[in-house]
N, C-alpha and C positions, 0 to 999 in steps of 0.2 A: 530446552537448552539452558543448561545451568548458568552460563555466562549472562544471558538475558535476564534470568530470574534474579541473579545477584544485583545486576544493574538496576532493575526495577525497584528492588528492596532498598538499594542505596540512594538512588536519585529520583525515583518516581514519587509523585504526590497524588493522593486520592483527594479529589475535589468534591464539594457537595454534589449530591446526585450520583455518586459512585463513579465519576469519570476519572480515569487514571491519566494523569498529566505526565507525559514523557518527552516534553518538548526540549529538554536539555540534552537529549541524545538520540532521539528518533525522528522528529519531524521539523521543528523550528530550527534546531541545531542538530546536525547529524554527526555521529561518531562513525567515521568510515571504517575503522577496524571492526567495531561491533556489527555494523551493517554487512560487511564482507563475511564475517563468521556466520551471521544469520542466513545469508544467501547460500552459503556453502551447506549449511544444515538443511535448508529447504531443498536444495539440489539432491543431497543424500537421501532425503525422505521420498523424493518423487522421481529419481533418476531412471527408474524402470517404467515410468508412465510415458505415454506419447504426448509430451509437452511441446506444443508448437507456438505458443504465445504466452506472455505473462500479462494478465489483465489487472488493472487497478483503477482507482478513481482519483481524479485530480484532487488535491495537489500533493498531499502528504505522502501518499503511497508511491509516488513516482521514483524517489530515490532508491528505496529498497527494491522496487520492481526492476530497475535498470541493472543493478548489481546482480540480482537473481537471474535476469535474462542472459547476462554474460556467462554464467555457469552453464546454462542450457543452450547457449548460442541460438537464441530465438529473439524475435522482436517484442517490444513492449507496446501494449495498447492501453490507453487510459480513457475511461469514460468521462464525458463532460457533464458538468452540473447544469449547463444551460446551452441552448442551441446557438451556434455561431454561424457566420457566413461560410465557414470552412466545411461545415457538415451539410452536405446536400444529399438529397435522395432518401432512400429508406434507411432506417435506424433500428437497432435493438434498443429497447428501453426497459428500465426497471425503477421501482420506487425504493429509495433507501432512507434511513434515518441517520442523521448526523447528531450524535449525542453531544459533541463539542459545540455545535452551533444551535442545537435545540430546535431543529426543523427537519422536515422531510424534503427530499430532492427527487425529481425525476431525472435520472441519469441517462445518457445515451451514448451509443457507439455506432458509428457508421457501418452498415452491413458490408 
């Protein structure tokens, strides 16, 4: 998506370790127009697939996931980085690496 590429070139910052910092428009501060256009493009790319949920990890992905879910008219599910009292019973789990936090997480979603 050319609009995203241009925005990354203009406002993105590559930090030591090769981490791309985009917090001025994608996660810490969100540009709603850019997010809407990204979600529209995601929908265009996957509109012929049987999408029934949008899955993301808390917390930075929730914004774009919600806008994308509106295009598909489906719910958003977000994986938690730690077990809470609200997650009871069986869960799906996966191990992920957060490059921005420099650590691994066991994420979980209630089955």
